Each structure stands twice: as structure tokens, then as C-alpha cells.
C-alpha positions as CSV (number, residue, x, y, z in Angstrom):
1,M,-12.5,-9.5,-16.3
2,K,-15.4,-7.3,-15.7
3,I,-15.5,-4.2,-13.1
4,R,-18.3,-5.1,-10.8
5,V,-20.5,-2.1,-10.0
6,V,-23.2,-1.3,-7.3
7,L,-25.3,1.9,-7.9
8,V,-26.7,3.6,-4.9
9,D,-29.1,6.5,-5.4
10,D,-32.6,7.1,-4.1
11,E,-33.7,8.4,-7.6
12,R,-34.8,5.6,-10.0
13,L,-34.2,7.6,-12.9
14,A,-30.8,8.7,-11.9
15,R,-29.7,5.0,-11.4
16,R,-31.2,4.0,-14.8
17,G,-29.3,7.0,-16.7
18,L,-26.1,5.8,-15.1
19,E,-26.6,2.3,-15.8
20,L,-27.3,2.7,-19.6
21,R,-24.0,4.9,-19.9
22,L,-22.2,2.3,-18.1
23,A,-23.6,-0.5,-20.5
24,C,-21.4,1.4,-23.1
25,A,-18.3,0.4,-21.3
26,D,-17.6,-3.1,-22.2
27,D,-15.4,-3.7,-18.9
28,F,-18.0,-2.5,-16.5
29,E,-21.0,-4.6,-15.2
30,V,-23.7,-3.4,-12.8
31,V,-24.3,-6.1,-10.4
32,G,-26.6,-4.4,-8.0
33,E,-28.7,-1.4,-7.3
34,C,-30.1,0.3,-4.1
35,E,-32.2,3.2,-3.3
36,N,-31.0,3.9,0.5
37,G,-28.0,3.5,2.7
38,R,-29.1,0.6,4.6
39,D,-29.7,-1.4,1.6
40,A,-26.4,-0.4,0.2
41,L,-24.5,-1.6,3.2
42,Q,-26.3,-5.0,3.0
43,R,-25.6,-5.2,-0.8
44,I,-22.1,-4.2,-0.8
45,A,-21.4,-6.8,1.9
46,E,-23.1,-9.6,-0.1
47,L,-21.8,-8.7,-3.6
48,A,-18.3,-7.4,-2.8
49,P,-18.2,-4.9,-5.7
50,D,-15.1,-3.3,-7.3
51,V,-16.8,0.4,-7.3
52,V,-19.9,2.0,-5.8
53,F,-21.4,4.9,-7.4
54,L,-22.9,6.4,-4.3
55,D,-25.3,9.4,-3.9
56,I,-24.3,11.7,-1.2
57,Q,-27.7,13.2,-0.3
58,M,-30.1,10.4,0.5
59,P,-32.9,10.2,3.3
60,G,-31.9,8.8,6.4
61,M,-28.5,7.5,5.9
62,T,-26.4,9.7,3.7
63,G,-23.4,8.5,1.4
64,L,-21.0,9.6,3.7
65,D,-22.6,7.6,6.4
66,V,-22.5,4.5,4.3
67,V,-18.9,4.7,3.8
68,A,-18.3,5.2,7.5
69,H,-20.1,2.2,8.3
70,I,-18.2,-0.1,5.7
71,P,-15.0,-2.0,7.3
72,Q,-12.0,-0.6,5.9
73,D,-10.7,-3.9,4.9
74,Q,-13.8,-4.4,2.7
75,L,-14.1,-0.9,1.3
76,P,-14.7,-0.7,-2.4
77,I,-13.7,2.0,-4.8
78,I,-16.0,4.9,-4.0
79,V,-17.3,7.3,-6.5
80,F,-19.7,10.0,-4.9
81,I,-22.5,11.5,-6.8
82,T,-23.9,14.8,-6.0
83,A,-25.9,17.8,-7.0
84,Y,-23.7,20.1,-4.8
85,D,-19.9,20.9,-5.6
86,R,-19.5,21.9,-1.9
87,Y,-19.5,18.2,-0.9
88,A,-16.4,17.6,-2.8
89,I,-14.0,18.2,0.2
90,E,-16.2,15.8,2.2
91,A,-16.1,13.3,-0.4
92,F,-12.5,13.2,-0.6
93,N,-12.0,13.1,3.1
94,A,-14.0,10.2,3.0
95,R,-11.5,8.4,0.7
96,A,-13.5,8.5,-2.4
97,L,-11.8,8.0,-5.7
98,D,-13.7,10.7,-7.5
99,Y,-17.1,12.4,-7.4
100,L,-19.6,13.3,-10.2
101,L,-22.0,16.3,-10.1
102,K,-25.6,16.0,-11.1
103,P,-26.6,16.0,-14.0
104,V,-23.6,13.7,-14.9
105,D,-21.7,14.9,-17.8
106,D,-20.8,12.2,-20.3
107,E,-17.2,13.6,-20.9
108,R,-16.7,13.9,-17.0
109,L,-18.1,10.1,-16.6
110,V,-15.4,9.2,-19.3
111,Q,-12.7,10.7,-17.2
112,T,-14.0,9.0,-13.9
113,L,-14.0,5.4,-15.7
114,D,-10.4,5.7,-16.6
115,R,-9.6,6.6,-12.9
116,V,-11.7,3.6,-11.7
117,R,-9.7,1.3,-14.2
118,R,-6.3,2.6,-13.1
119,A,-7.6,2.2,-9.3
120,V,-8.7,-1.4,-10.0
121,Q,-5.5,-2.3,-11.6
122,D,-3.3,-0.8,-9.0
123,R,-5.5,-2.4,-6.1
124,D,-5.3,-5.9,-7.7
125,T,-1.6,-5.8,-8.2
126,L,-1.2,-4.7,-4.5
127,G,-3.3,-7.5,-3.3
128,R,-1.1,-9.9,-5.2
129,H,2.1,-8.6,-3.9
130,E,0.8,-8.7,-0.3
131,R,-0.1,-12.2,-0.6
132,M,3.4,-13.0,-2.0
133,L,5.1,-11.0,1.0
134,A,3.2,-13.0,3.5
135,V,4.3,-16.2,2.2
136,L,8.0,-14.9,2.2
137,A,7.5,-13.7,5.7
138,D,6.4,-17.1,6.9
139,L,9.5,-18.7,5.2
140,S,12.0,-16.2,6.3
141,G,11.1,-16.3,10.0
142,A,10.5,-13.5,12.3
143,G,12.6,-10.5,12.2
144,E,14.4,-11.4,8.8
145,L,12.2,-9.7,6.4
146,D,10.7,-6.1,6.3
147,P,7.6,-6.8,4.1
148,E,6.5,-3.0,4.1
149,A,9.9,-2.0,2.5
150,L,10.0,-4.7,0.2
151,L,6.2,-4.2,-0.7
152,D,7.1,-0.5,-1.6
153,R,9.9,-1.6,-4.0
154,V,7.8,-4.3,-5.5
155,T,4.9,-2.2,-6.3
156,S,6.9,0.9,-7.4
157,A,8.8,-1.3,-9.9
158,N,5.6,-3.1,-11.2
159,R,3.3,-0.1,-11.3
160,R,1.8,0.8,-14.7
161,Y,1.6,4.5,-15.3
162,S,-1.0,6.4,-17.6
163,E,0.0,6.5,-21.3
164,L,-2.8,8.9,-22.1
165,L,-4.1,12.0,-20.4
166,T,-7.8,12.5,-21.0
167,I,-8.8,16.2,-21.1
168,R,-12.3,17.8,-21.8
169,T,-12.5,20.7,-24.1
170,G,-15.9,22.1,-24.4
171,R,-17.9,19.1,-25.9
172,E,-14.9,17.3,-26.8
173,V,-12.8,14.9,-25.1
174,L,-9.1,14.8,-25.9
175,R,-6.8,11.9,-25.3
176,I,-3.2,13.1,-25.3
177,P,-0.4,10.5,-25.5
178,C,1.9,11.3,-22.4
179,G,4.9,10.9,-24.7
180,E,3.9,14.1,-26.6
181,I,3.7,16.3,-23.4
182,D,6.6,18.7,-23.2
183,W,6.0,20.3,-19.9
184,I,3.1,20.8,-17.5
185,D,2.7,23.9,-15.3
186,A,-0.1,25.1,-12.9
187,A,-2.6,27.9,-13.0
188,G,-4.8,28.0,-10.1
189,D,-6.9,25.2,-9.8
190,Y,-5.9,24.2,-13.3
191,M,-3.1,22.5,-15.0
192,C,-1.8,23.6,-18.4
193,I,-0.7,20.6,-20.6
194,H,1.9,21.8,-23.1
195,A,2.1,19.2,-25.9
196,D,2.9,19.2,-29.6
197,G,2.9,23.1,-29.8
198,K,-0.5,23.3,-28.1
199,T,-1.6,24.1,-24.6
200,H,-4.4,22.3,-23.0
201,V,-6.2,23.0,-19.8
202,L,-7.1,20.4,-17.2
203,R,-8.8,20.6,-13.8
204,A,-6.4,18.8,-11.5
205,T,-3.7,19.1,-8.9
206,M,0.3,18.7,-9.4
207,K,0.1,15.8,-6.8
208,Q,-2.8,14.0,-9.0
209,L,-0.7,14.2,-12.0
210,E,2.5,13.0,-10.3
211,S,0.8,10.0,-9.4
212,E,-0.3,9.3,-12.8
213,L,2.8,10.1,-14.7
214,D,6.0,7.9,-14.8
215,P,8.4,9.3,-12.4
216,D,11.5,8.3,-14.5
217,I,10.1,10.4,-17.4
218,F,8.1,13.2,-15.7
219,Q,9.8,15.0,-12.7
220,R,8.8,18.1,-10.6
221,I,11.4,20.8,-11.4
222,H,9.7,23.5,-9.5
223,R,6.8,24.2,-7.2
224,S,4.5,24.6,-10.0
225,A,6.1,22.7,-13.1
226,I,6.6,19.1,-14.1
227,V,8.8,18.4,-17.2
228,N,9.3,15.5,-19.6
229,L,13.0,14.7,-19.2
230,S,13.3,13.4,-22.6
231,R,12.7,17.0,-24.1
232,V,15.5,18.5,-22.1
233,R,18.4,19.6,-24.2
234,K,20.3,22.1,-22.0
235,L,21.0,22.6,-18.4
236,R,22.3,26.1,-17.7
237,P,23.4,27.4,-14.1
238,H,22.2,30.5,-12.7
239,S,23.9,32.9,-10.3
240,N,21.6,32.3,-7.5
241,G,22.0,28.5,-7.4
242,E,19.0,27.7,-9.5
243,Y,19.4,26.2,-13.1
244,F,17.4,26.7,-16.3
245,L,16.4,23.6,-18.6
246,T,16.0,24.3,-22.3
247,L,13.7,22.1,-24.1
248,A,13.7,20.6,-27.5
249,N,11.1,23.4,-28.7
250,G,13.3,26.2,-27.2
251,Q,11.1,26.6,-24.0
252,E,13.3,27.7,-20.9
253,L,12.2,26.5,-17.5
254,K,13.6,27.3,-14.2
255,L,14.9,24.3,-12.0
256,S,14.7,25.0,-8.4
257,R,17.7,24.3,-6.1
258,S,15.6,21.7,-3.9
259,N,14.9,19.7,-7.1
260,R,18.3,20.1,-8.8
261,D,20.2,16.9,-7.8
262,K,17.1,14.5,-8.4
263,V,16.6,15.9,-11.9
264,E,20.3,16.0,-12.7
265,L,20.6,12.4,-11.6
266,L,17.6,11.3,-13.7
267,L,18.8,13.0,-16.7
268,H,22.2,11.4,-16.4
269,R,20.5,8.1,-16.1
270,R,18.9,8.8,-19.4
271,N,22.4,9.4,-21.1
272,R,21.2,13.1,-22.1
273,P,24.0,15.2,-23.3
274,F,24.2,18.9,-22.1
275,T,25.8,22.0,-23.4
């Protein structure tokens, strides 16, 4: 099934360039184009696209204005396009999935398309579960079912997490299997991905990575560190109530007191022997 796209940009060449690159992604289909905000609102209502690539700066109605005028129950996935990095915070406040800087970089676009794929998949799964819960609520009678609590359990159990992390290194794009990751730590606005004896740098946040990685395998052990639980070989207590984890490669990481109980429980569930 194709992911249906609408392109909105007042620059014809910008729309054409993005259309040509999207044509290389077999699962994406451009179903409409617009050059201003008012036309965009009409086309979005008519076509109900999965995702809209939306220029922020347009004469008259800006991209932010367009999003503000779309009913929340009809809001597609939004990817903002801008020539100015300072609009990034406003973009995410407007519930954008991602934003692209002009001129759009090929490797950065690959990362965005991966995010769109995951978002479409998660949204479709959620929609099916909501319809199922509505039927269950009708059958069970008022007051006998908590749809929100049940939905949380169902979506959590059925969610598919990333199997690959896409990382740009210069002109190259690396796809690192999540199973090869030993641990991740934060360095300012960047994440250091330690995998297979190498360290790769990714511009992201802890929160973003936690949402992409399977929590049964990857757990926060400290304010600025995530570990692959299958790599843990030793759990050593420290005098101040903290613990130290030793990984299969000999790396030692601190486990904070606030995360200790959760990590210990998950490790025991995985039947991981300690010394």
C-alpha cells in the first residue's frame, strides 16, 4: 500500500526536486501539489493524504497557519520544509513529525522517509485498535470497560520497534542493526551509538531513541545512557546505592538508583546470570 503525499511549496522547482526524489521510494506516491496555503487546505481535505511536505515560508498563509487550520481529527503527518533552522522549534510545537532544511539533503531525506514509514504504521495500528475498542465498549455496556487503559496495553504489545538505526556520516548513510548496539550515551545535542567496537554520532535526543528502540531490550540506566540488556554480564553494587553494569566487551556503566529496580527486573526476566 502506497504512502500518499501532498507537496506544498510556493517554489515550483523545489516541489519538482522533491517529487523526483520521492519517485525513487517505491512505497511513496505524490497525489497532489500546491503552491500556497489556501490551496493546500482544500487539497488536503479532498485527498486525505498520509503525509504533507509543507513549506513554512509562503506568501499569505504560512505552513504553520495551514496546520493551525486543519481539524485535529483530519491532520495528516506533517514534515515541514524551511530554509531557516530557527523555525525548527515552531515546527515541532505544531506537531510536525520532522523538518527538512533547504536545500534538502539526500541522506537527511532518507531518515525522514524512515520516520514517516514508522509513523504511518503506528497510526494505522492505532486506528484499528480504536475501532476494535469501540465495538468492545458497545458490547460490554457502560462502565464495564476502560478503553483507554486497554488501548494502552494493546498498542504497546503490538508496536513494532526499529530494527535499524539510520545514521549519516559525511556523505554516507549507515544502517546499523539495533541488535549490534552495546550502549548509547548523550553528548550535548548528539547521541553516541556504540556498536560492534565502533562509535557513531547521531543528532537526536534520548526521548527520540527511547521511542524507537524496544524497551524490553534497551533501557535507560542513567540520565544520559541507554544500554542493550542482552550485553550485560555483571551487576556490581556501589557504596552509595548505585550499581555498575559490565558489558560483554568489558565496558563498565553506571546504573542510577532511580533506574535500578526496573533494570534488575528486566534482566531477571531475560534470565541473565550475574557475578
